[in-house]
N, C-alpha and C positions, 0 to 999 in steps of 0.2 A: 675329760676334765671333771672335777668334783663341782657339780652344779650348785652346792650349797654355798660355795665361796667363789668369788671372782678369780679370773685367771691371775690377776695381779697379786692377790693374796696367795694363791698356791705357788706362784713362782718365788715368793719371798719365803714362806715357812714350811712348806711340805717336806717332810723327810728329816727336819732338824729339831722337831719337838723333843725327841728323847734327850738330846744333849742340853736343851734349854731347861728342862724341868726335872730330869732324871739323873743326870750326872753328879758327882760330887762337887765339881766346880761350877755347874750351871753355865756351860758354855752357851753363848748366844748363836754361834756359828759352829758348825761340825768341826771337830779337830781333824788334822791330817794324821790318820792312823797308819804309820809306816811299818808297824809290826808285821812280819812275815807269818808269825804263828802266834797262837793265844793259849794261855795256860787254862787247863781244865781244872774243875773242882774236884774230880775224883773219876774213877772207872765206873762206867755204867754199861753192863754187858747187853742191856736191852736196848741201847740207843746206838744207831749207825750214824756215821758222818752226814748221810743224806736227811737225817731227821733233825739235824741241828737247825734252830729257827732264828734267823737274824732279827726278825721282828721282836723277838723276846730277848734281844741282847746276847744270843749265843753265837760265838764265833770259834773257829778251830784253826783255819789256815786261809790266808788271804787270797789265794786263787779261787777258793771256794766261796768265800764272801769276806768283805772288809767293811767295817763300820762307816768309812766315809763313802765308799762306792755304793753301799746299801742305801745311804741317805739320797744320793744322787738318783739311784734307780727308782726310789719310791717317788721322788718329785717328777721325773720324767714321765713315769707311768700316769700320775695324776694329772699332768698337763695335756697328755694325749688321750685322757679318758679311758686308760687301760688298766687291767688288773695286774699286770706282769711287765717288768722291764729289766733288761739286761744290758749293762755297759760294757763296751769293747775298746780295745786299744786304737782302733780307727774306724771310720765309716765303711772302709773296704772289708775289714774283718766282721763287721756287724752284718754286712749284706751277705758275704761268703757264708757265714755261719747260718743265716736264715735259708739261703738256698740249699745248703748242705742238709739242714734239718728237714727240708720239704720234699727232696727228690731221692730217687734211687736209680742205679743203672737201668736203662731202658725207658725212663720216664721222658716226658716232653714238657718243655717250658715255652710259653708265649710271652713275649717281652715287646716293649715299645721300641720302635726302630730309632727314636731319638734319645736313647739313653746316654747317660754320661759315659765317656769313652772308656773310662776304667772299669765300670760295671760291663759294659759290652764286651770288653776284651777278657774279662773274667768268665762270662757266660760262653763265649766262643772258643777261647784257648784253654780253658781249664775244664769246664763241665761238657761241652760238646766234644771237644777233641780228645779228651784224656778220660772222662768219667762216663762215657756213653749215655749222655743226657741231651737229646735233640733239642735244639733251640729254634724257634721260629720268630722273626721280628716282623711286627706289623704296624701300620699306620693307626695307632690307637686313638687318634682324634675321632675315629669312626668305631663306635661301639659294635656295629655289626662285623667289622673286620676282625675285631677281637674274638667275637663269639664264633665267627666261622673258622678261625684258626685253631679252636680248641678240638681235640681229638679224645679218644678213650684212653689214651696214653698221657694226656696232660695232667700233670701234678701241681703246676705252679703258673700263675700269671703275675708277671713283675711289671710294674709301672713306675714312672716319675710323672709328677704333675705339680708345677709346671716343669717342663724338660730343660735340660742344659745343653746347648745355650739358645735354643730357638723360642723357648717359652711357649711351647704347645701344651695344651691340656688334654686330660683324658676325663671323660664323665665317670667319676668313681663309682657313684650310686648305680649308674646305668650299666657299667660293666659287672658289678657285683650281682645285680639282678639277673644277669645272663649267664653266670657261670654255674656249671652243674655241681651237685653236692660232692665233696671230696676234693675239689680243686682250691688249693690255697691261693689267696689273693693278697699280694703284698705291694705296698705303696712306699716309694722313697718320698718323705715329705720335708726333705732338708731345706729346699728353697722356700717353702711357704711357712714352715715352722708351725707349731700348734697354736700359736696366736691367731693365724689366718686361715688355718685348714686343719681338720681332724679326721683323716680318713677312716678311722674305726667307727665314727658315727655314720659314715656314709656307706658302710658295708665292707670295708676291707678286713681281712683277717690279721694282719701284721703290717706294722709300720716301721721304717727305718730311718735313721738320721745319722749324718756326719755331725756329731756335736761339735767338731772343729769349727763349724760355720756359726750360724746364728745362735745356737743354744749356749755355746761359750762366749762368742761375740767379741773377744779381744785378741784373736790371732796369736795366742800363746799356749794353746793346748791342742793336741790331736786325739780324737776319740770317735766313738760311734755308740748307737744305741739302737735296740729292738724293742717294740712295744706290742703286746697282744693281749686279747681277753680269753684266748683259747687256751684251756688248761693243758690239755695234751701237747700242743705245740710248744707252750712255755716250758714243759718238763723236758723236751727234746732239746730245745734251744739252750736251757740251763745246763744240761749235761754237756752239750758241745762246748759252751762257753767255758765251763770250769774243768772239763776232762778231755773231750775229744779234740778241741782246738786249744783251749787255754788262753785265748787272746784277750784277757780282761784288761780294763782300764786301770791305770795305777792310782793309788791314793792321791798323789799330788795332782794329777790331772782331773780326778774327781772332785777334788776341793775347788780347783780353778773353775770347773764347769758349774758346780753348785753356786759359786760366787757369781759367775756370769748370768746364771739364770734368774737371779734376783731382779735384774733389770730388763729382762727379755721384752716384756710387754712395752715398757717405755722405749726401749730401743727400736723395736719393730714399728712403732708408730713414726718415729723419726726417720728410720730407713725409708718407709714407704712415702712419707712426705717429700724427702729429697728425690727419691726416684720418679715419683710422679711428675715433680717440677722439671727434672732433667728430660724424661720422656717427651713431655709437651714441648720443651725447648727444642729438642733435637728434631722433633716431627716438623717443625717450622723452618728447618734449615736446608738450603739448597744443596749443600754438600752431603746431605744424608740421604740415601736412596729409601731406606725403610727402617722402622722402629719396632722392636717386638717386646711389647709390655702388655700383660693382661688388663692393666688399668686403663688403657687407651680405648676409646670407643672403636678405633680402627682396627683393633685386634680381632681376628675372626672368631675368637671364642670369648670375647668380652662378657656375653650374656652368661656363659656357663660360669665364668669366673665370679660373676656377681651371685650365682646361685649356690655354688659349692665353697666359696671362700668368704672370710670375713675382711679380707684386705687382699692387696695385690702384690705385696712384697717389696723388697729393697734392691732387686736385681733387674737388669733389663739388657738387651743386646741391640745393636743397630749396625746397619750396613752402610759404609761410606761409598760415595761415588769414587770411581777411580781404580787404582791397582794396589797391589801390595806396598809399593814404594809410597804411596799417598798415605796408607794406614800407618806405615812405620814413621812417616813425618809427622802425623798427627799425634801418635803415642808418645813420641820422643820430645814433643813440645810441651806436655803437660808438667804442671808444677805440684798441684794439690792431690792429683791421683797418683797412686804408686803403681808402676808397671809390676804386676805380680799375679800368680795363680791364687786360687781360693776366693771366697766370698764370705760375707756375713760379719765382718769385723767392724768396729767402730770407725775405722778409717776407710776411705774410699779406695777401692782397687780397681784396675782395668787390665784387659788382657786381649790378646789375639787368638781365639781358639785355633785356628788353622796352623799357628806357628807354635802353640803352647799346650793347653790342655787336650786339645783333639788332634794334635800332630801325629800321634801313633796310628790313626786311622788313615787307610789308603785314600789318596786324593779323590779318586772316583766315588769312594763311599762318602767322604766329607761333602763333596759337591751335590750328591744325591740328596743329602740331608739339608742342604741350604747353607752349609758352613763354607762360605766363601773366604778369599783371601783378605777381604776388607770387612768381615763381620767382626765386631768388637763386642766383648761382654764387659759390663760395668757393674760393680757392686757399690751402691751409694752408701756412704758411711753416714756419720751423724754431724759432720762439720756444717758450717753456715751455708745454706743453700745458694747465695749470691756468690760465694767464693767458688764453689763447685761450677756454677754456670759460667763464671768468668774464665775459669781454666779451660772448660770445654770449648769456649769461643776462641780462646787463644789457640788451642790445638786445630780447630776448623780453619782459622785464619792462616795457620802455617801451612796447610795443604797447598793453597794457592800462592803462598809467599815465594818469590824467586830465591833461588840459592845465592848465598852470599859469594861475591867474587873471590877467586883464588888470589893469594898474595903473589905479587911479581917476584 
């Protein structure tokens, strides 16, 4: 993040200054540049496409660079405190391109065992099974376990913090200090957002986001982003983004995410306020076996969260007493929370990982990670706190409510 300005200011203005002061119409916000190609002033035999400079207003073809996407990339880089950012068509595309840019056949990857199921399937079913890249999963809550898993073949260490859906943390700075030179250290920062955590400042080499979540914040755009200070890695990432993979974010989705970012700090404060109230409420209910939220003192890594985060986020998970049928009755009794995958929107969402986001994982693997049939993940929106608490109480009461008698 640009320390000369607050994160609130960066979120509103970074990247859009050229449209405000340099364009003929003086646009206050970035226009949606739908053009697939751009007219050139003439032929210059000494200039290649790779030398075109978007910062100077030079554009050739929208897969290579687009004014709306470029504005978004500048803003995301500034928010994360990085020099380079690339926006992709999804968070999965962003992570895939980052891994592809960091490893070669024969290399080794060390990853958090509690990764998002989609990322874990990518590493196992694509890189390990098809591209000859060995993958080791470790309990990354233990820095020593990460360090011990690194070999002379290790090219990449890939972490999430907090994880999805158990909200385990890894000590980003501690891991960074233990990694040998030449190993790329990547962190998926989707759940924390740059408002609450900036992994580059803690020693990470590259940061990834599903912009679909908090950065966009309105559940109306799918996208991803990668941020780094490493010039060499940025060059490879940009090549893969524009040429090797070509999974760039569309101009319209770039516009939506730019617009969403303007309220990111304000939204994150409200998300955290609601999540904290919900976590404290649930922790006091007898129907709830456990609550996983870094902001609770009962969280085993609450101290680490206070050290490396500026806030605890807007998502939590909790385990209900009972069985799958009880979780089903709870979820289907809610009125304010929408049963849906994804997180980070202004509306509150809720889901059952074992039956939804993490269903692709084998049951034994889910259970080993603590993803039981009654583990519920909740993304707190920005609605009224009391409305959300009342809705959760309605759901909890439904667990013990007798079924309605059948009609004669």
